[in-house]
C-alpha positions as CSV (number, residue, x, y, z in Angstrom):
1,M,94.8,151.5,126.6
2,P,92.7,150.8,129.4
3,A,89.9,148.3,129.9
4,P,86.7,150.1,129.8
5,S,86.0,151.0,133.8
6,S,82.5,149.3,133.8
7,D,84.3,146.0,132.6
8,R,87.2,146.0,135.4
9,N,87.1,143.8,138.5
10,H,85.0,146.0,140.8
11,S,83.1,143.4,141.2
12,H,82.9,143.3,145.1
13,N,81.5,147.0,145.3
14,R,83.5,148.4,147.5
15,Y,84.4,151.8,147.2
16,D,86.4,154.9,148.7
17,V,83.3,157.5,147.0
18,A,80.2,156.9,145.4
19,V,79.1,159.4,143.0
20,V,75.5,159.6,142.7
21,G,74.5,160.8,138.9
22,G,76.4,160.3,136.2
23,G,75.2,164.1,134.4
24,N,77.9,166.5,133.7
25,L,78.1,167.0,137.5
26,G,79.2,164.2,138.5
27,L,81.5,163.0,136.1
28,W,83.3,165.8,136.5
29,T,83.5,165.3,140.0
30,A,84.9,161.8,139.7
31,H,87.0,163.1,137.1
32,E,88.4,165.6,139.5
33,L,88.8,163.0,142.3
34,A,91.1,160.8,140.1
35,R,93.4,163.8,139.7
36,R,93.6,164.1,143.0
37,G,94.2,160.4,143.9
38,A,91.2,160.1,145.8
39,G,90.8,156.0,145.7
40,R,88.8,153.6,144.1
41,R,85.4,155.7,142.7
42,A,81.9,154.3,141.1
43,V,79.7,156.6,139.6
44,L,76.1,155.0,139.4
45,E,73.6,156.5,136.3
46,R,70.3,155.2,136.4
47,G,70.7,156.0,132.5
48,W,73.2,156.5,130.2
49,A,76.6,159.1,131.2
50,G,76.0,162.5,130.3
51,W,71.6,162.0,129.5
52,G,68.8,164.0,131.4
53,A,69.3,167.3,132.1
54,T,72.7,167.1,130.6
55,S,71.9,166.2,127.0
56,R,68.9,168.9,127.1
57,S,71.0,171.6,127.9
58,A,71.9,174.7,125.9
59,G,75.0,174.9,127.0
60,M,76.0,178.9,127.9
61,V,78.8,179.0,129.6
62,R,79.7,182.4,130.6
63,A,81.7,183.8,133.6
64,Q,79.6,186.9,133.7
65,G,77.7,185.9,137.2
66,G,75.9,188.1,139.6
67,T,78.0,187.0,142.7
68,V,81.7,186.1,143.9
69,A,80.5,182.3,143.4
70,A,79.0,182.5,140.2
71,I,81.7,184.3,138.4
72,V,84.7,182.5,140.2
73,L,82.6,179.2,139.1
74,G,82.1,180.7,135.5
75,R,85.6,181.1,135.2
76,I,87.1,178.2,135.9
77,T,84.8,176.0,133.5
78,R,85.9,177.9,130.5
79,E,89.2,177.0,131.6
80,L,88.8,173.4,132.0
81,Y,86.6,172.1,128.9
82,R,89.4,173.5,127.3
83,R,92.0,171.7,129.6
84,L,89.9,168.5,129.2
85,G,89.8,168.8,125.0
86,E,93.4,169.0,125.4
87,E,94.0,166.3,127.5
88,I,92.0,163.8,125.9
89,G,93.3,165.3,121.9
90,L,89.5,165.9,120.8
91,D,88.0,168.9,120.4
92,S,86.6,170.5,123.7
93,G,83.2,172.1,122.4
94,L,83.9,174.8,123.4
95,T,83.6,178.6,121.5
96,S,84.2,181.8,122.4
97,T,81.9,184.8,120.8
98,G,81.6,186.9,123.2
99,Y,78.6,187.3,125.3
100,Y,76.6,190.5,126.1
101,V,74.5,190.6,129.1
102,L,71.7,193.4,128.3
103,A,70.7,195.7,131.0
104,A,66.8,197.0,130.6
105,D,66.8,200.5,132.0
106,A,69.1,202.7,134.0
107,A,68.7,200.5,137.5
108,E,70.1,197.5,135.5
109,A,72.6,199.8,133.7
110,A,73.6,200.6,137.6
111,A,73.9,197.7,138.7
112,F,75.6,195.7,136.2
113,R,78.3,198.3,135.9
114,D,78.9,197.3,139.5
115,L,79.5,193.9,138.3
116,V,82.1,194.9,135.6
117,A,84.2,195.6,138.5
118,L,83.5,192.8,140.7
119,R,83.6,190.5,138.0
120,Q,87.4,192.4,137.2
121,R,88.5,191.8,141.4
122,H,87.8,188.1,140.8
123,G,89.9,187.3,137.6
124,V,87.4,188.0,134.6
125,A,87.7,190.8,131.9
126,G,84.9,192.4,130.9
127,E,83.4,195.9,129.9
128,W,80.7,198.1,129.6
129,V,79.2,198.7,126.9
130,E,77.0,202.0,125.5
131,P,74.4,201.3,123.1
132,T,75.9,203.8,120.5
133,D,79.1,201.4,121.0
134,G,77.0,198.3,121.0
135,R,74.7,199.4,117.5
136,R,78.5,199.1,115.5
137,R,79.7,195.6,117.3
138,F,76.5,194.1,117.2
139,P,74.4,195.5,114.6
140,A,71.7,192.6,114.5
141,L,70.3,194.3,118.0
142,D,68.3,197.1,118.2
143,W,69.9,198.8,120.9
144,S,67.5,201.2,121.6
145,R,65.2,198.9,123.7
146,Y,68.2,198.5,126.4
147,A,70.4,200.9,128.3
148,G,74.0,199.2,127.6
149,A,75.2,195.7,128.3
150,T,78.2,194.1,129.9
151,F,80.4,192.0,127.6
152,A,82.9,189.3,128.0
153,A,84.8,188.1,125.0
154,A,86.0,184.8,126.6
155,D,82.2,184.1,127.2
156,G,80.7,181.4,125.0
157,Y,78.8,178.4,124.5
158,V,79.8,174.7,124.2
159,H,77.8,171.6,122.4
160,P,76.3,169.6,125.1
161,P,77.2,165.9,123.1
162,I,80.4,166.9,123.0
163,A,81.1,168.3,126.5
164,A,79.4,164.9,127.5
165,R,81.6,163.1,124.7
166,N,84.5,164.3,126.5
167,I,84.2,163.9,129.9
168,T,82.4,160.5,129.9
169,L,85.5,159.2,127.7
170,A,88.1,160.7,130.5
171,V,86.1,159.2,133.1
172,H,86.1,155.6,131.2
173,R,89.8,156.0,131.0
174,D,90.5,156.2,134.4
175,A,91.4,153.1,136.1
176,A,90.3,153.9,139.7
177,V,86.6,154.5,138.3
178,A,83.7,152.5,137.7
179,L,81.1,153.8,135.4
180,F,77.9,151.9,136.0
181,E,74.7,152.6,133.7
182,M,71.3,151.6,134.4
183,A,72.0,151.6,138.2
184,E,69.4,153.8,139.5
185,V,70.3,154.3,143.4
186,R,66.8,153.2,145.2
187,G,68.2,153.5,149.2
188,I,71.2,154.5,150.6
189,E,71.7,154.3,154.5
190,P,74.5,154.2,157.0
191,A,76.5,151.3,157.6
192,G,79.2,151.8,160.5
193,N,81.7,154.3,159.0
194,S,80.4,154.0,155.5
195,F,77.1,153.8,153.7
196,R,75.0,150.6,151.7
197,L,73.7,151.4,148.7
198,A,70.6,149.5,147.0
199,T,71.0,150.3,143.4
200,A,69.2,148.2,140.0
201,R,72.4,146.6,139.8
202,G,72.4,145.5,143.4
203,E,74.2,146.5,146.6
204,F,77.7,149.1,146.7
205,R,79.2,150.1,149.7
206,A,81.2,153.7,150.1
207,D,82.9,155.5,152.3
208,R,81.4,158.2,151.4
209,V,79.0,159.1,148.6
210,V,78.3,162.2,146.3
211,D,74.8,163.2,145.3
212,A,74.8,164.6,142.2
213,G,71.3,163.3,141.0
214,G,69.8,166.8,139.0
215,P,67.2,168.1,139.0
216,R,65.4,164.9,138.9
217,G,67.4,163.5,141.9
218,C,69.2,165.3,144.3
219,A,66.4,166.1,146.7
220,A,65.1,162.4,146.8
221,L,68.5,161.1,147.1
222,G,68.9,164.1,150.3
223,A,65.9,162.6,152.1
224,L,66.9,158.9,151.8
225,V,69.4,160.4,154.5
226,G,67.4,162.7,156.2
227,V,68.7,165.8,154.6
228,E,66.4,168.7,152.8
229,I,67.7,170.2,149.3
230,P,66.1,172.8,148.1
231,S,66.9,171.4,144.4
232,H,64.2,170.9,142.4
233,A,63.0,170.8,138.5
234,A,61.3,173.6,136.8
235,R,60.4,173.6,133.2
236,H,62.7,175.3,130.6
237,Q,62.5,175.7,126.6
238,V,64.8,175.8,123.7
239,V,63.9,176.8,120.4
240,T,66.3,176.5,116.7
241,F,66.1,178.4,114.0
242,G,67.9,176.9,111.0
243,D,69.7,179.9,109.7
244,A,71.9,182.5,111.3
245,P,70.2,185.4,110.1
246,L,72.5,187.6,113.4
247,G,75.9,187.5,111.7
248,E,78.5,184.5,111.0
249,P,76.8,181.0,111.6
250,G,78.8,179.9,114.5
251,H,80.1,183.0,115.7
252,F,77.8,185.7,116.2
253,P,77.8,187.1,119.6
254,M,75.5,186.1,122.2
255,A,73.0,188.0,124.1
256,F,71.1,187.3,127.5
257,A,68.4,189.7,128.0
258,V,67.8,188.9,132.0
259,A,64.6,191.1,132.4
260,A,62.5,189.3,129.1
261,G,64.2,186.0,130.5
262,Y,65.6,184.5,127.3
263,Y,68.9,184.3,126.0
264,L,70.0,183.2,122.1
265,R,73.5,182.1,120.6
266,P,74.7,180.6,117.5
267,E,73.6,177.0,116.9
268,E,75.7,175.3,113.6
269,H,74.8,177.1,110.7
270,G,71.5,178.7,112.9
271,T,70.4,180.5,116.2
272,M,69.5,178.9,119.6
273,L,66.7,180.8,121.6
274,G,66.2,179.7,125.3
275,M,63.9,181.1,127.7
276,S,62.1,180.6,131.1
277,N,58.4,181.5,132.1
278,P,58.4,183.4,135.7
279,D,55.0,182.3,136.1
280,E,56.8,178.5,136.3
281,T,55.9,176.3,139.0
282,A,57.8,173.3,140.9
283,D,57.6,170.0,137.9
284,R,57.7,167.1,140.2
285,T,57.2,164.8,138.0
286,A,59.8,162.0,136.9
287,P,60.0,162.1,133.5
288,Y,62.7,164.1,131.3
289,Q,60.5,164.8,128.8
290,L,58.1,167.7,128.9
291,A,55.9,169.2,126.9
292,Y,57.1,172.3,124.7
293,D,54.9,175.6,126.3
294,W,53.7,176.9,122.7
295,A,52.1,179.8,124.5
296,Y,54.5,181.5,126.0
297,H,56.6,180.4,123.3
298,E,54.1,182.6,121.8
299,R,53.5,185.3,124.1
300,T,57.1,186.1,124.4
301,R,57.7,185.8,120.9
302,P,57.0,189.6,120.3
303,V,59.8,190.6,122.8
304,W,62.7,188.5,120.9
305,E,61.6,189.2,117.3
306,A,61.6,193.1,118.2
307,D,64.7,192.8,119.8
308,F,66.2,190.6,117.1
309,P,64.4,191.9,114.1
310,A,65.9,189.5,111.6
311,L,64.9,186.5,113.8
312,A,61.4,187.4,112.5
313,G,59.6,184.6,110.3
314,C,62.4,182.7,110.9
315,P,61.5,179.1,110.5
316,I,61.9,176.5,113.6
317,S,64.4,173.7,113.0
318,R,63.8,172.2,116.4
319,A,62.0,172.8,119.6
320,W,62.1,171.1,122.9
321,A,61.0,171.8,126.7
322,A,63.7,170.4,129.6
323,S,64.2,170.2,133.0
324,I,66.6,172.4,134.8
325,D,67.5,172.0,138.6
326,Y,67.1,175.5,140.6
327,T,67.2,176.8,144.0
328,P,65.9,179.5,145.9
329,D,69.0,182.0,145.3
330,H,70.2,180.6,141.6
331,L,73.4,179.7,143.2
332,P,74.5,175.7,143.9
333,I,75.1,173.9,146.5
334,V,78.2,172.4,147.4
335,D,78.5,171.2,151.1
336,E,79.0,168.1,153.8
337,P,75.6,168.2,155.7
338,V,75.8,164.4,156.7
339,P,79.6,162.9,157.7
340,G,80.2,161.3,154.6
341,F,77.5,162.3,153.0
342,F,77.8,165.0,150.3
343,V,75.9,167.5,148.0
344,L,76.6,168.6,144.1
345,A,73.5,170.5,143.1
346,A,74.0,173.3,139.8
347,G,71.2,175.8,141.0
348,G,70.3,175.4,136.8
349,H,73.9,175.8,135.7
350,G,74.9,172.9,135.0
351,M,76.5,172.8,131.6
352,M,77.8,176.7,132.7
353,C,79.3,175.6,136.2
354,G,79.2,171.9,135.8
355,P,83.6,171.5,135.7
356,A,84.0,174.1,138.1
357,L,81.3,172.3,140.6
358,G,83.2,169.4,140.1
359,A,86.7,170.7,141.2
360,K,85.3,172.3,144.1
361,M,83.5,169.4,145.2
362,A,86.8,167.1,145.0
363,E,88.9,170.2,146.5
364,L,85.8,169.8,149.5
365,M,86.5,166.2,150.1
366,T,90.0,166.4,149.8
367,E,91.1,169.6,151.7
368,G,88.0,169.8,153.8
369,A,87.6,173.6,151.7
370,M,87.4,175.5,148.8
371,A,89.1,177.9,147.7
372,E,87.3,181.8,146.1
373,L,83.6,180.1,147.2
374,P,81.9,182.4,149.7
375,D,80.2,179.5,152.1
376,E,77.0,181.5,152.3
377,E,76.8,181.3,148.6
378,V,77.7,177.5,148.2
379,R,76.9,175.7,151.6
380,L,73.6,174.4,152.1
381,S,73.4,176.0,155.8
382,R,72.6,179.0,153.9
383,F,68.8,177.5,153.6
384,R,68.4,176.4,157.1
385,A,65.2,178.4,159.4
386,G,66.7,181.4,160.7
387,A,69.4,182.1,158.3
388,A,70.5,185.5,157.0
389,P,69.3,186.4,154.0
390,G,72.0,185.6,151.0
391,R,72.8,187.2,148.3
392,K,71.0,186.4,145.0
393,D,72.7,185.8,141.7
394,A,70.3,188.4,139.8
395,I,71.9,186.7,136.4
396,A,69.7,183.8,136.2
397,L,66.6,182.9,134.2
398,P,63.2,183.2,136.2
399,F,62.8,180.2,137.9
400,P,60.4,179.1,141.2
401,T,60.9,180.4,144.5
402,A,59.9,177.3,146.4
């Protein structure tokens, strides 16, 4: 077995690529660059690998996006999570239970039906489910409150600690990658045809830099080189119930009530429910530990208890609030706005699309283009003043718009 990556002989701190951020996006980028033989790479993480927003994720994995990019990235991510588990000989942490995306009314139902066809054109199998059929298939939901749903059997969820463990192990095993923890990046400046990075563990030099700083770091890192990145943090919160009244523990279907702004999935022997407040504003603070908004919890609770009557009165097992990154259109950023400086932001889907985003970043860096992803949905230039309004991903939680 190779020596741990952080203990190898990288003492001169000179690399072909420095990936800033050791969360799901940064680690998958390093891993996919390794698969492409893209030179010596350093991953610089200010905390621990897989820490921060990654460790606080709910782990939803779906290919039922609302745009081409969201669909393609979700599809590839499902494949990559499974492949990595096979490569390292450990469970992938991904469970496919099937996922219902619920339409609140006739207008949403018409739009969602169109998305089924769009997804099928991009390799994602799915179907439209009428409420009458839904009652038979998922009786825990009160289907009288919805106009139907899209459904994809291959969608599911991943346990974030397992996903973080697997990709960290894969990166750690790669002899061409050095993983540095407690290496906060405090400065980035051009140095000829490369970049000089000042960190808590000394100075690093790299020919190219990937900004995968997540909700707490992406925009700040971009500012160091004069790049404005509209990716910031917003509060998202998750609650779990200790039993599974909705069906078989660990395997009942997931559901996303888009208009209501909440989703649920199995969690071990219980149920996990995540929600975002549409009135939330950007969180410009530094800490990952955020206050759980119990007032919003109580405001929303009657909705999910009406949708899923079996949840009424269920005792809470855990509750936490997390930082989640967002962009104005809920879509990711994969681009090279400055020669040699690359930006990778998830648009709120770091666990759901992280593996695919890492693969596409590696593709951009080694081939100069990204197959299947429309530039107008992933390039940073779509946010420039005067740019034509693009398509937003409507299958998303409510996030701030600025």
